[in-house]
GUVOTOR-151091 format. One line per 5 residues: number of its first residue (from 0); for each residue x, y negated, z of C-alpha. Coordinates in steps of 0.001 Angstrom, whole numbers, plus 500000, padded with zeros to 6 digits. Last residue first. Layout:
N
NUM) X:Y:Z; ...
This chain:
746
745) 474607:513727:448517; 472895:516744:450071; 473849:518022:453501; 470709:516837:455300; 468452:518078:452513
740) 470122:521484:452218; 469892:521951:455974; 466201:521016:456035; 465455:523587:453331; 467472:526267:455069
735) 465670:525536:458341; 462254:525745:456679; 463113:529076:455034; 464428:530480:458334; 461248:529362:460198
730) 458739:530942:457779; 458447:534210:459651; 459194:537787:458609; 462864:537050:457869; 463624:536587:461582
725) 466980:534806:461952; 465704:531387:463051; 463171:533209:465199; 465913:534515:467438; 464088:534570:470759
720) 465977:535511:473937; 463316:535930:476644; 460592:536965:474189; 462709:539267:472027; 464098:540832:475212
715) 460752:541994:476560; 458924:540148:479313; 458771:541658:482803; 456590:539315:484895; 454519:537935:482011
710) 454291:540990:479748; 453891:543311:482743; 451216:541175:484377; 449267:540963:481116; 449143:544724:480853
705) 448384:545122:484551; 445256:542879:484421; 444296:542204:488056; 448047:541856:488718; 448101:538383:487177
700) 445368:537063:489465; 447160:538397:492528; 450414:536773:491393; 448752:533377:491059; 446951:533800:494381
695) 450220:534613:496152; 451923:531532:494694; 449079:529368:495950; 449301:530993:499400; 453030:530272:499636
690) 452590:526671:498454; 449789:526093:500990; 452002:527492:503763; 454842:525200:502774; 452490:522219:502899
685) 451264:523243:506366; 454757:523502:507853; 455303:525865:510796; 455340:529146:508910; 455852:532475:510709
680) 453545:531728:513641; 450448:531158:511499; 448053:528207:511453; 444322:528598:510732; 441920:531452:509897
675) 442214:530765:506189; 445873:531798:506352; 444955:535315:507367; 442432:535732:504517; 444931:534665:501869
670) 447686:536882:503214; 445260:539804:503417; 444485:539367:499713; 448180:539240:498878; 448916:542366:500911
665) 446103:544330:499285; 447164:543214:495801; 450715:544368:496431; 449560:547794:497586; 447038:548129:494749
660) 449783:547338:492172; 452159:550092:493325; 450682:552835:491137; 451259:550516:488190; 454999:551118:488215
655) 456682:548398:486082; 454122:545710:487056; 454589:546822:490677; 458280:545975:490559; 457519:542488:489219
650) 454810:541910:491849; 457113:543023:494642; 459859:540698:493357; 457409:537764:493181; 456215:538359:496765
645) 459795:538603:498040; 460769:535421:496182; 457726:533626:497645; 458695:534682:501171; 462361:533760:500818
640) 461499:530400:499240; 459169:529604:502151; 462178:529865:504500; 461703:532243:507401; 460827:530411:510618
635) 463833:529270:512577; 465873:531638:514753; 466666:530989:518406; 464410:533772:519624; 463475:536135:516763
630) 460746:534862:514386; 457130:535567:515448; 455465:538518:513784; 453140:539420:510917; 454664:537545:508003
625) 458299:538506:508744; 457444:542192:509233; 455172:542557:506200; 457749:540944:503929; 460520:543195:505282
620) 458461:546355:504891; 457393:545405:501367; 460991:544779:500341; 462061:548268:501435; 458935:549888:499989
615) 459429:548228:496618; 463074:549292:496450; 462123:552913:497068; 459271:552680:494539; 461575:551263:491862
610) 464107:554016:492606; 461445:556726:492290; 460093:555209:489088; 463552:555591:487585; 466272:553204:486351
605) 468955:555086:484402; 467769:553456:481163; 469180:550132:482314; 467819:546654:481595; 464555:547709:479894
600) 464169:550495:482451; 463949:547882:485176; 465688:546812:488337; 466839:543570:486685; 464449:540827:487807
595) 463035:542124:491081; 466402:543356:492278; 468086:540179:491040; 465575:538047:492990; 465900:540016:496215
590) 469681:539632:496129; 469307:535916:495395; 467010:535295:498362; 469253:537286:500687; 472271:535233:499682
585) 470693:531918:500510; 468887:533121:503644; 471810:534923:505226; 471094:534514:508961; 467284:534631:509055
580) 466308:536846:506124; 469402:538976:506676; 467944:540156:509978; 465161:541936:508075; 467516:544438:506458
575) 465767:545909:503394; 467435:543472:500994; 470905:544646:502051; 469923:548321:501783; 468338:547659:498394
570) 471537:545971:497183; 473734:548772:498525; 471652:551518:496890; 471242:549602:493638; 474974:549026:493163
565) 475334:550526:489678; 471679:549766:488832; 472127:546088:489635; 475360:546130:487618; 473232:547197:484613
560) 472191:543551:484281; 475665:542580:482965; 476026:538835:482432; 472813:538012:484269; 473950:540269:487106
555) 477344:538595:487259; 475827:535097:487262; 473319:535891:490002; 476032:537385:492181; 478118:534333:491282
550) 475737:531761:492686; 474762:533813:495716; 478380:534514:496667; 479211:530810:496390; 476264:529893:498638
545) 477179:532615:501122; 480701:531175:501235; 479289:527703:501903; 477073:528909:504764; 479883:530903:506363
540) 482290:527963:506223; 479700:525571:507641; 479023:527882:510587; 482617:528813:511326; 482774:532259:512948
535) 485377:533940:510765; 483652:536041:508126; 482485:539653:508139; 478722:539685:507514; 478845:538338:503936
530) 481974:540476:503580; 480060:543680:502905; 477646:542285:500306; 480371:540321:498554; 482702:543327:498533
525) 479999:545490:496961; 479472:542892:494256; 483231:542925:493659; 483192:546694:493202; 480436:546390:490587
520) 482543:543786:488774; 485503:546153:488802; 483477:549001:487311; 481917:546732:484708; 485276:545629:483314
515) 487116:542561:484550; 489133:540044:482520; 486916:537028:481760; 484573:537601:484694; 487597:537410:487005
510) 488424:533836:486110; 485135:532141:486946; 484924:534358:490034; 488325:533240:491323; 487795:529568:490479
505) 484508:529555:492403; 486216:531319:495301; 488966:528703:495302; 486475:525893:495786; 484653:527839:498509
500) 487958:528485:500368; 489202:524897:500592; 487054:523907:503587; 488232:526933:505561; 491820:525651:505418
495) 490791:522307:506858; 488912:524047:509684; 491915:526254:510453; 494307:523296:510606; 491872:521338:512768
490) 491510:524167:515332; 487837:524921:515985; 487898:528491:514671; 490991:529203:516788; 488844:530124:519809
485) 487149:532916:517859; 490500:534378:516758; 490299:537572:518852; 486615:537960:518018; 487371:537537:514333
480) 490090:540188:514524; 487723:542626:516178; 485130:541967:513453; 487806:542617:510838; 488610:546023:512267
475) 488866:548081:509076; 491500:546051:507258; 491553:544704:503694; 492531:545587:500139; 495408:547831:501129
470) 499207:547809:501140; 499348:546736:497499; 499925:543009:497667; 503166:541640:498996; 504486:539692:501987
465) 502186:540855:504735; 501291:538250:507365; 497582:539169:507474; 498544:542832:507793; 500986:542008:510590
460) 498245:540222:512487; 495887:543198:512377; 498646:545663:513256; 499635:543623:516327; 496091:543484:517635
455) 495843:546517:519896; 499630:546685:520364; 499614:543292:522130; 503014:541782:521382; 501661:539718:518511
450) 499238:537843:520768; 502089:536946:523116; 504084:535318:520297; 502607:531905:520838; 503614:528690:519075
445) 504925:529672:515641; 503147:532969:514993; 500038:531653:516701; 499849:528842:514162; 500463:531298:511330
440) 497700:533561:512662; 495199:530697:512751; 495889:529883:509100; 495712:533567:508164; 492307:533822:509812
435) 491145:530756:507868; 492479:532428:504666; 490594:535696:505276; 488006:535103:502536; 490795:534312:500103
430) 492607:537490:501114; 489518:539646:500577; 489099:538200:497083; 492805:538739:496360; 492563:542380:497421
425) 489700:542956:494992; 491247:541046:492086; 494841:542313:492334; 494891:545185:489837; 492413:543734:487366
420) 494378:540511:487479; 493799:537180:489225; 497088:535520:490208; 497258:533376:487060; 493782:532016:487769
415) 494969:530862:491228; 497839:528656:490064; 496050:525514:488864; 493575:525273:491752; 496472:526421:493905
410) 498444:523279:493113; 495446:521059:493853; 495054:522769:497247; 498626:521919:498193; 498444:518880:500481
405) 494932:519415:501842; 495599:523080:502722; 498756:522810:504808; 499281:526105:506624; 496793:528372:504859
400) 497784:526954:501474; 501492:527549:502010; 500648:530992:503370; 498860:531696:500083; 502239:532308:498473
395) 502923:535295:500716; 499652:537136:500113; 499997:536137:496403; 503318:537941:495928; 502039:540747:493705
390) 501244:538297:490899; 504800:536947:490895; 506623:540242:491337; 505312:541294:487900; 507825:538811:486463
385) 508167:538502:482685; 504822:537524:481164; 503147:535908:484149; 506282:534115:485308; 507062:532840:481808
380) 503566:531372:481392; 503535:529756:484823; 506924:528094:484609; 505928:524492:485367; 503224:525563:487808
375) 505512:527936:489693; 508306:525367:490036; 505774:522783:491243; 504579:525293:493828; 508167:525784:494965
370) 508935:522059:495141; 505774:521099:497028; 506067:523971:499471; 509761:523218:499953; 508961:519624:500908
365) 506155:520623:503265; 508248:523173:505173; 505670:525068:507263; 505663:528117:504961; 509429:528378:505392
360) 509846:531925:506712; 507342:534013:504750; 506886:531601:501850; 510642:531248:501163; 511677:534756:502222
355) 509638:536730:499714; 508658:534994:496485; 511807:532893:496099; 514208:535111:498059; 513043:538399:496597
350) 512918:536666:493229; 516636:535920:493333; 517562:539451:494433; 515690:540914:491472; 517518:538788:488885
345) 519867:541456:487531; 521873:539946:484687; 521424:540512:480941; 522851:537091:479987; 519919:536436:477661
340) 517397:537715:480195; 518888:535625:482976; 518834:532393:480969; 515634:530473:481699; 514460:532400:484757
335) 517961:532625:486212; 518448:528871:485778; 515077:528145:487360; 516021:530373:490290; 519216:528355:490690
330) 517114:525195:490655; 515070:526759:493499; 518134:527870:495471; 519292:524313:496018; 516112:523251:497868
325) 516360:526442:499910; 519882:525612:501140; 518770:525624:504795; 517606:529126:503943; 521140:530481:504404
320) 521487:534047:503092; 521108:532960:499477; 523845:530313:499594; 527106:532115:498784; 525610:534767:496527
315) 523629:532085:494708; 526794:530061:494124; 528632:533141:492832; 525827:533809:490353; 525797:530181:489236
310) 529574:530200:488638; 529521:533530:486818; 526510:532314:484777; 528062:529152:483355; 530542:530472:480792
305) 528067:533037:479432; 525300:530448:479249; 527479:527894:477456; 526913:529564:474079; 523178:528850:474443
300) 523687:525139:473746; 520621:522966:474423; 519111:525225:477070; 522606:525746:478486; 523114:521974:478738
295) 519861:521581:480686; 520509:524478:483050; 523913:523035:483809; 522259:519673:484505; 519754:521254:486882
290) 522528:523138:488668; 524406:519862:489130; 521343:517949:490335; 520458:520454:493035; 524136:520812:493951
285) 524458:517043:494301; 521527:516934:496727; 522982:519787:498752; 526413:518153:498956; 524818:514861:500000
280) 523002:516682:502801; 526331:518033:504016; 527771:514517:503854; 524892:513217:505995; 525616:515909:508553
275) 529152:514670:509046; 532471:516505:509203; 532079:518446:505950; 533425:521871:505094; 534231:522258:501402
270) 532078:524614:499334; 530265:521706:497704; 533511:520624:496052; 533592:523760:493852; 529981:523187:492799
265) 530815:519558:492063; 533774:520630:489905; 531591:522931:487838; 529103:520087:487466; 531764:517744:486078
260) 533145:520385:483710; 529696:521136:482261; 528891:517442:481918; 532204:517036:480098; 531324:519839:477692
255) 527801:518542:477166; 529155:515076:476412; 531570:516589:473908; 528770:518499:472183; 526774:515283:471682
250) 529787:513212:470681; 531095:515651:468025; 533962:517863:469249; 537570:517201:468221; 537992:515176:471404
245) 537690:518390:473419; 540896:519677:471862; 542724:516391:472365; 542564:516687:476140; 546081:515724:477137
240) 545970:512350:475416; 542748:511520:477205; 544418:511925:480578; 547117:509405:479682; 544678:506973:478103
235) 542374:507136:481103; 545185:506540:483556; 546675:503730:481445; 543510:501729:481424; 540626:501423:479006
230) 539096:503978:476745; 537442:503475:473372; 536224:506950:472584; 537642:508448:469392; 534772:510580:468174
225) 534277:509243:464666; 532462:512101:462953; 529265:511929:464940; 528172:508537:463653; 528783:509708:460116
220) 526080:512317:460571; 523395:509705:460106; 520228:510310:462043; 520699:512614:465040; 517017:512401:465851
215) 516510:511826:469567; 515122:514766:471590; 518472:516138:472769; 519671:512650:473653; 516629:512137:475901
210) 517110:515461:477680; 520823:514770:478069; 520039:511254:479276; 517687:512490:481971; 520285:514958:483167
205) 523030:512337:483181; 521244:509458:484914; 522555:510006:488456; 525881:511302:487149; 526390:508131:485144
200) 525624:505966:488178; 528227:507749:490271; 530831:507466:487518; 529844:503836:486996; 530634:503239:490663
195) 533997:504882:490044; 534507:502638:486993; 533872:499613:489187; 536413:500643:491799; 535405:502171:495086
190) 536132:501454:498728; 537375:503150:501874; 537332:506479:500095; 535208:509510:499297; 534861:511997:496417
185) 531550:513846:496147; 530278:511584:493329; 533167:512743:491230; 536759:511661:490534; 539149:513962:488665
180) 541267:516569:490454; 543638:516816:493398; 541559:514902:495920; 543465:514373:499133; 542030:516395:501992
175) 539452:514886:504344; 536799:517611:504169; 534633:515418:501947; 537439:515180:499379; 539722:512176:499232
170) 540441:509261:496897; 544069:508320:496348; 545405:505240:498123; 546227:501904:496513; 548823:499839:498469
165) 547126:496715:499699; 545797:493455:498342; 542054:493916:498480; 540300:495291:495464; 537868:493061:493544
160) 534196:493410:494231; 531363:495211:492452; 528227:495235:494618; 528476:491637:495718; 530352:489142:497901
155) 529265:490733:501166; 532244:493049:501144; 533004:496665:500319; 536570:497739:500782; 538871:497587:497779
150) 539165:500521:495403; 540498:503971:496122; 542638:505777:493576; 541385:508486:491214; 540105:506071:488577
145) 537241:507297:486377; 538136:509532:483426; 535609:512339:483348; 532246:510843:484171; 532808:507236:483126
140) 534632:508173:479935; 532091:510802:478916; 529230:508440:479750; 530812:505815:477519; 530851:508243:474625
135) 527188:509121:475202; 526316:505432:475360; 527966:504850:472003; 526300:507809:470340; 522850:506679:471377
130) 523489:503081:470377; 524802:504194:467010; 521527:505962:466478; 519836:502617:465808; 516061:503065:465670
125) 514792:500983:468589; 511855:501396:470985; 511838:505166:470740; 510497:505123:474328; 513389:507232:475626
120) 515893:505330:473521; 514743:501985:474904; 514753:503182:478535; 518257:504611:478178; 519621:501475:476554
115) 518167:499380:479368; 519757:501607:481995; 523071:501381:480156; 522859:497586:480195; 522291:497750:483940
110) 525125:500206:484519; 527683:498183:482573; 528320:498199:478815; 530655:495201:478523; 533574:497521:477702
105) 531674:498599:474593; 532381:495217:472984; 534499:496364:470032; 533126:499914:469713; 529598:498636:469429
100) 526932:497076:471595; 524388:494917:469828; 521286:495609:471885; 518400:495393:469458; 516878:492083:468466
95) 516366:492858:464764; 512694:493637:465260; 511678:492356:468676; 512071:494618:471667; 508966:495480:473728
90) 509081:494369:477322; 509225:495853:480855; 512789:497168:480421; 513842:493664:479382; 512758:492209:482725
85) 514585:494840:484794; 517779:494473:482747; 517744:490694:483118; 517043:490886:486847; 519842:493374:487528
80) 522399:491513:485416; 521472:488222:487112; 521958:489793:490548; 525290:491179:489315; 526745:487732:488836
75) 529402:487627:486103; 526840:487887:483261; 527132:490907:480932; 523405:491653:480831; 522856:487890:480639
70) 523360:487916:476855; 520326:490154:476442; 518260:487757:478562; 519209:484800:476388; 518352:486663:473204
65) 514990:487679:474697; 514163:484088:475555; 515030:482891:472057; 512915:485554:470370; 509816:485013:472494
60) 508963:487967:474741; 506744:490855:473699; 504372:492177:476359; 503658:495742:477480; 500133:496447:478703
55) 499025:497108:482296; 500336:493766:483524; 501839:493698:487022; 505380:494513:485851; 505484:491724:483256
50) 504258:489044:485664; 506455:490349:488504; 509512:490332:486244; 508770:486777:485145; 508521:485685:488778
45) 511926:487191:489534; 513406:485474:486493; 511870:482169:487644; 513321:482574:491138; 516763:483244:489658
40) 516493:480163:487441; 515357:478020:490363; 518365:479238:492334; 520539:477756:489601; 522312:479365:486675
35) 525434:477473:485652; 526062:476269:482111; 522384:475503:481562; 520643:477132:478606; 518891:479611:480905
30) 516869:476832:482537; 515685:475620:479147; 514596:479137:478188; 512729:479419:481520; 510743:476254:480828
25) 509721:477550:477403; 508606:480920:478794; 506582:479216:481545; 504832:477062:478959; 503985:480236:477030
20) 502601:481835:480210; 500376:478841:480946; 498882:479111:477487; 498402:482856:477871; 496567:482483:481192
15) 497891:484029:484399; 495360:486347:486074; 497596:489412:486329; 500506:487497:487849; 498243:485754:490370
10) 496851:489137:491493; 500367:490551:491797; 501448:487615:493942; 498401:487940:496229; 498915:491696:496569
5) 502517:491058:497588; 501476:488593:500284; 498829:490942:501682; 501334:493791:501832; 501190:496498:499199
0) 500000:500000:500000
């Protein structure tokens, strides 16, 4: 969030009128024409940067102003360099106003000019490939041939300051020994020279530049033929003379070679023992960047893979046992993923760390969670095709979600479909439903180990904390586990985790219908029926899960109506349990509806009169019980929708077995006579009661003529899914063809 003062400045910058802006440009040009730049000039440059930054579209500066700003990139004062570069990066270059750096004035190419060049190349804002080649040559010099003696101590005079008058000392390594090789970002000293600062800056932008350079058209090949970098200083010239072989390479390949050497040296330096914690963190940060750069150059030039892998393999062997280097191990994993197959190396140990130890031991590390999930999202296609360990690791990966749901739920929205396979679907569904339990278990795992020492519950907790799929879909004593974790249901972390489950369940079911066969879908229906009673005691969580189950039960049965026949016994048993009317209203209503809708010979030839009668009797018993007795203590009256759905299902079943019609008619007539006597205990709202009775009268009237009842309550397929536009026996196809020819005619 911006401060109030900053918001005011940004608002003013966005509301500035064009006429006022042109006057401001003219005034600034006059200020820049002065021999010495005043404080007013600096303030005006700062204001210009705010105006350009705050506008959502990119502006074009007047020609004269842009020329002046380009010339200021080599101004003596670094503050002016910084402001000029920042302003120009927010603008579009004018035609013919490109940066005119060439071999003659390349020495003026400081970090701020380089940053501008990089931004222009990345946005394809100028066409001159000489610029690209020039910056690459300068990067080689800055990276490989920076001074190896210390500069003057830092002072308040500016970022780049002249050395103090003293005997120059060589730079040192982080362990205090004198550096015996070329300068890198991991070299230390009392002060640094300008080319050493450029070395640091070059390393910071190197990976981005390599990616940019790789995507830029090489244009004229003549630019690559002249590879004699303009180097300054006796040290650079001396070192350059000894490396003539690398100078025979074109600029792009030479930059890769020097980047390779620089990163190899950083990896060697990272093995040195540091005296300060901040230096150790610097080593880790440099390793992350170095491995990323090596990966980049190997992607661009596959021949470097064989030279790089021994170093990367040794680095992994050195760091893999120490999880404090987790942020370094992820780029190493990326390198193995990109190049391991080509180099024919065994990557199993890498994936054991990434999919095994990381989630199991560092699930509470927010930074690692973000980085690992980002790694998975960026490499999703490769992981699915080449690593079966990935899909099996979902019990481990979901620990990140169970621990910090709000921060990573968006990642799992993207990742979850890739974890759904025919082999993992059932176990994954159970695991999603147990996520609140896993969240509570992770908290206990960190703060209280007493629960894990109890042999009665230890097996339950260990199953939740398993690292891989395949040890079983779920556990037998879920109700015992829920009792043990009843107190944890109110913990904020558990509540937050429970709130994400319905979203993920929708994604799960939307994915599974695209890959599952009928047998798997039938199994999932069974899981939904079983787990509707086995959820952690969170009222809102249970209600939302039941709502998701209801939605997708209906969808699955519409997709494949024969599923109702496959699980008819379990569905009828669920619908025949009166308690479900009161504590699973949403799901109960949908189960009754699918039984009434799809338990029919027209949907599945296996359906028999005996099965229809059995289902009818189960529903009839429930309807009779809830309409002839007071609801259980503490339970509300049954919902009117439940009662009307039960009546409709009974009428549908009776229309398919006419022997049952008298039984339905008798109930409906009794219902009408009972309600005429006054209020009833099972319905407290008069309007609801009227709606129930009206629905009963409609069904009773239909059942008086069984033939009509069957055509209305169980219509044939050609009625429910008409295709009159294809029926040659009606005039509709002819009319449609005529209309089509008219609308498509010239």
